[in-house]
C-alpha positions, 0 to 999 in steps of 0.5 A: 765683991765682984770688983775683987773677981775682976782684979783677979782675972786681970792680975792673972792675965798680967802674970801670964803675959810676963810668962808669954814673954819669958817663954818667948825669951827661952824660945818655948814657942808652943808655951807663948801660944798657950799663955796668949790663949790664957790671957785672952780666956782669963781677960774675957772671964773678967768682963763676964765676972764684971757683969754677973755674980756668977763665977765665969763658966769653966769653958776655953772656947774664946768666941763663946766666952765673947758671946756670954760676956755679950761683947762679940759684936764689939771685936773687930777683925783683928781681934777675931783672927787672933782669936781664931788662932788662939783657940786650937792652942789651948787644946793642942799645947796639952796633948803632945800628938800635935806638938810638932805641927803647932811649933812649926806655926810658932816662930820667933817672929810669929810669937813676938806678933802674937804677944803684941796682939795679945797685949792690944787685946789685954788693953782693949779688956781693961779699956772696956773694964774702966782699967 
């Protein structure tokens, strides 16, 4: 059932949000950024799952997922700025050669803002899904 697939993605979002907060509390800022990317990605995949019987594509490009989901034009400037910031974190968190450069961008205060903005995006996603 498609509803189960949507709930699956949303449950992962909630879990990843708690993980992002745990990483914030332990000052592992690189992983705060990575988890915030995961929340946006999985939330967008929940929207895609709600509209199709297909499994959402196995891609990580947030703006491309928004295009596939048909809601790219509904995103506001603040959301676009968040996606622009999050997109490289998915790749660069996985490859250590970029770690120091990324960590410099992710201060305690920046990560607090990142979590807050990601929570807002997740609320927008859930509202869009009638949750």
